[in-house]
C-alpha positions in Angstrom: 1.9 9.2 28.7 0.0 9.4 25.4 -1.7 6.2 24.1 0.7 5.2 21.4 -1.6 2.5 20.1 -4.5 4.9 19.3 -4.6 5.4 15.4 -3.4 8.9 14.2 -5.9 11.0 12.3 -5.8 10.6 8.5 -3.4 13.1 7.0 -1.6 13.5 10.4 1.9 15.2 10.3 5.0 13.5 11.5 5.6 16.7 13.7 2.4 15.8 15.6 3.8 12.5 16.9 5.0 12.4 20.5 8.8 12.8 20.7 8.9 10.0 23.3 7.5 7.4 20.8 8.3 3.8 21.8 9.8 1.7 19.0 8.1 -1.2 17.4 10.3 -3.5 19.5 9.6 -1.6 22.7 12.9 0.3 22.9 13.3 4.1 22.5 13.3 5.1 18.9 16.0 7.3 17.2 15.0 11.0 17.0 12.0 11.7 14.8 12.8 11.6 11.1 12.8 14.9 9.1 9.5 16.7 8.7 7.0 15.1 6.3 6.9 17.1 3.1 5.7 16.7 -0.5 7.7 16.9 -3.8 6.0 17.5 -7.2 7.9 15.6 -9.7 7.7 16.5 -13.3 8.2 13.9 -16.0 7.5 15.7 -19.4 4.0 16.9 -19.1 3.1 14.5 -16.2 3.0 15.6 -12.6 3.6 13.1 -9.8 2.7 14.2 -6.3 5.0 12.4 -3.7 4.6 12.4 0.1 8.1 12.0 1.6 8.9 10.8 5.2 12.3 10.2 6.8 15.7 9.4 5.3 17.5 6.2 4.5 16.9 3.2 2.1 13.8 3.9 0.1 10.4 2.2 0.5 7.6 3.2 -1.9 4.1 2.7 -0.7 1.1 2.4 -3.1 -2.5 2.5 -2.0 -5.5 0.3 -2.5 -8.3 0.7 -5.2 -9.7 4.2 -5.5 -7.9 5.4 -2.4 -4.9 7.7 -2.1 -1.4 7.5 -0.3 -2.5 9.4 2.8 -4.0 6.1 4.1 -0.4 5.3 5.0 0.2 8.4 7.2 0.6 6.4 10.5 2.5 3.4 8.9 4.9 5.7 7.0 5.8 7.6 10.1 6.5 4.3 12.0 8.6 3.0 9.1 10.5 6.3 8.7 11.4 6.2 12.4 13.1 2.8 11.7 15.6 4.6 9.4 13.9 4.5 6.0 12.9 7.1 3.4 9.2 6.4 2.7 7.9 7.7 -0.6 4.2 7.8 -1.4 3.4 8.8 -5.0 -0.2 9.8 -5.3 -2.1 7.7 -7.9 -3.1 9.4 -11.2 -6.0 11.8 -10.4 -5.3 12.1 -6.7 -3.5 14.9 -4.9 -1.7 16.9 -7.3 -0.7 14.1 -9.6 -1.8 14.4 -13.2 -5.2 12.9 -14.4 -5.4 9.3 -15.7 -4.3 9.6 -19.4 -6.4 8.0 -22.1 -5.6 4.2 -22.3 -3.9 4.2 -18.9 -2.4 0.7 -18.0 -0.6 -0.8 -15.1 2.6 -0.1 -17.2 1.7 3.6 -17.0 1.4 3.4 -13.2 4.5 1.3 -12.9 6.4 4.1 -14.9 5.4 6.6 -12.3 6.7 4.5 -9.5 10.0 3.9 -11.4 10.4 7.6 -12.0 9.8 8.2 -8.4 12.5 5.6 -7.4 15.0 7.3 -9.9 14.4 10.9 -8.6 13.8 10.4 -4.8 14.8 6.8 -4.0 18.4 6.6 -4.9 17.7 4.3 -7.8 16.6 1.4 -5.7 13.6 0.7 -3.5 11.3 -1.8 -1.8 8.0 -1.3 -3.3 4.9 -1.9 -1.1 1.5 -2.4 -2.8 -1.7 -2.5 -0.9 -4.4 -4.5 -2.5 -4.8 -3.0 -6.1 -1.4 -1.2 -5.4 0.3 -4.6 -5.4 -0.6 -5.1 -9.1 1.3 -1.9 -9.8 4.1 -3.0 -7.5 4.5 -6.4 -9.3 4.4 -4.7 -12.7 7.1 -2.3 -11.6 9.2 -5.3 -10.7 8.5 -6.9 -14.0 9.2 -3.7 -16.2 12.0 -2.2 -13.9 13.8 -4.8 -12.1 17.0 -2.9 -11.6 15.0 -0.4 -9.5 13.2 -2.9 -7.1 15.0 -4.5 -4.1 11.8 -6.2 -3.0 8.1 -6.3 -3.3 5.6 -6.3 -0.3 2.2 -7.7 -1.5 0.2 -6.1 1.3 -3.4 -7.4 1.5 -3.1 -9.0 -2.0 -6.2 -10.9 -3.1 -6.2 -14.4 -4.3 -5.4 -15.0 -7.9 -9.1 -15.7 -8.4 -10.9 -13.9 -5.6 -14.4 -15.0 -4.1 -17.6 -14.0 -5.7 -19.2 -10.8 -4.3 -16.1 -8.9 -3.4 -16.0 -6.6 -6.3 -19.7 -5.8 -5.8 -19.2 -5.1 -2.1 -16.3 -2.9 -2.8 -18.4 -0.8 -5.4 -21.0 -0.3 -2.6 -18.4 0.6 0.1 -16.7 3.2 -2.1 -20.0 4.9 -3.4 -20.5 8.1 -1.3 -24.1 8.4 -2.7 -25.3 5.2 -0.9 -26.6 5.3 2.6 -23.9 5.0 5.4 -25.4 1.8 6.9 -25.2 0.0 3.6 -21.7 1.1 3.0 -20.5 0.0 6.5 -22.1 -3.4 5.9 -20.1 -3.7 2.6 -17.0 -2.6 4.4 -17.4 -5.1 7.1 -18.0 -7.8 4.4 -15.1 -7.1 2.0 -12.5 -4.9 3.9 -12.5 -5.2 7.7 -12.2 -8.1 10.2 -14.8 -8.8 12.6 -14.7 -6.3 15.5 -12.6 -3.7 13.6 -14.2 -0.4 13.2 -14.7 0.5 9.3 -16.2 3.9 9.9 -13.0 5.9 9.0 -13.2 4.3 5.6 -16.5 5.9 4.8 -14.1 8.8 3.7 -11.2 8.9 1.3 -12.5 7.3 -1.8 -12.2 8.6 -5.4 -15.1 6.8 -7.2 -15.0 9.2 -10.2 -11.8 7.4 -11.2 -13.3 3.8 -11.1 -13.6 3.3 -14.8 -10.0 4.5 -15.5 -8.4 2.2 -12.9 -10.6 -0.8 -13.8 -9.5 -0.6 -17.4 -5.8 -0.1 -16.3 -6.0 -3.3 -14.2 -6.7 -5.4 -17.2 -3.5 -4.6 -19.1 -1.1 -6.4 -18.7 -3.4 -9.2 -17.8 -2.9 -10.9 -14.5 -1.7 -14.1 -16.2 1.3 -12.0 -17.5 2.7 -10.8 -14.2 1.2 -13.0 -11.3 3.5 -15.9 -11.6 6.6 -13.8 -12.3 9.1 -12.0 -10.1 12.6 -10.7 -10.2 12.8 -9.5 -6.6 11.9 -11.3 -3.4 8.3 -10.8 -2.2 6.8 -10.6 1.3 3.2 -11.8 0.9 1.7 -9.9 4.0 -1.8 -11.0 4.5 -4.6 -10.2 6.9 -5.8 -13.2 8.8 -9.4 -12.5 8.0 -9.1 -11.2 4.6 -12.3 -12.0 2.6 -10.4 -11.5 -0.7 -7.7 -14.1 0.4 -9.3 -17.3 1.7 -7.1 -19.5 4.0 -7.0 -22.1 1.2 -5.1 -19.6 -1.0 -2.6 -18.7 1.7 0.4 -20.2 -0.1 -0.7 -19.9 -3.8 2.0 -17.3 -4.7 4.7 -19.3 -2.9 3.7 -22.4 -4.7 4.5 -20.6 -8.0 7.7 -18.6 -6.9 9.1 -20.9 -4.2 11.7 -19.4 -1.9 11.3 -15.9 -3.4 8.2 -15.6 -1.4 7.9 -15.1 2.4 4.3 -15.5 3.7 3.4 -13.6 6.8 -0.2 -13.4 8.3 -1.3 -10.6 10.6 -4.0 -11.6 13.0 -7.2 -9.6 13.5 -7.0 -8.0 10.1 -9.0 -8.1 7.0 -8.3 -6.7 3.5 -7.9 -3.2 4.7 -5.1 -4.2 6.9 -3.4 -0.6 7.1 -6.0 1.0 9.3 -6.7 -2.2 11.2 -3.2 -3.1 12.4 -0.8 -0.2 11.6 1.9 -1.1 14.1 2.0 -4.8 13.0 2.1 -3.8 9.3 4.9 -1.3 9.9 7.0 -3.7 11.9 6.6 -6.5 9.4 7.7 -4.3 6.5 10.5 -2.7 8.3 11.9 -6.0 9.6 11.7 -7.6 6.2 13.2 -4.7 4.4 16.1 -4.4 6.8 17.0 -8.1 6.2 17.1 -7.7 2.4 20.5 -7.7 0.8 21.5 -4.1 -0.2 
């Protein structure tokens, strides 16, 4: 029997998954969802490249800083097998999505998410944002509340994150630096002790750093951090260097019962490649329990 806990290769296809997959709860899964495919949406002169898995209520997944939506390949397949349609719009400048426009902001990126939900998600979706992606998810909820059933803040950093993290990320994402230096930075800021960071030597888009750094400043974090229309799952890595244990409940302290805090052990800021089955199960369970 195949090892179902071995991570799938990046960019794996749903068709490559074994038909006898065991469910996240240990029971036989439903038949495999429809084959993974891509849609190229056109919104005026803007193109949005969207990876689509499965069918059912929509879940939109947004990747972390300077990385693309293919990081979610395994997690998306697992969630789709639970009866969801998983939509992964590629960020501006990645895949076939249009390049970042001059003056790009989080509002721009949230607009792309909203258009994806309208066109492919039946007008309503849970929006999952990993690290930087959760900024976009939160602003989507702020700007387009009618489209958002819930928000999953996946590996969200503390409101004020510890010193040295941004510098370590810059090293980790720079392919011109020596691999040992980058691996050390990945272990420091992205991966929990004992988890292998090697796969994340690949998959970065450092040429887009300036555009996304500028976009992240507008609107300011103070505008959206303490606001939410939709319920939030604050899904944290137990060893996330960007989210010290002392900040575990800071979002819940601001938003009260709208926030559910869940911690995944043996995971750092990267979370998705570290614990894909636990991440998929947490998201699918929470999304299934939300009001329609």
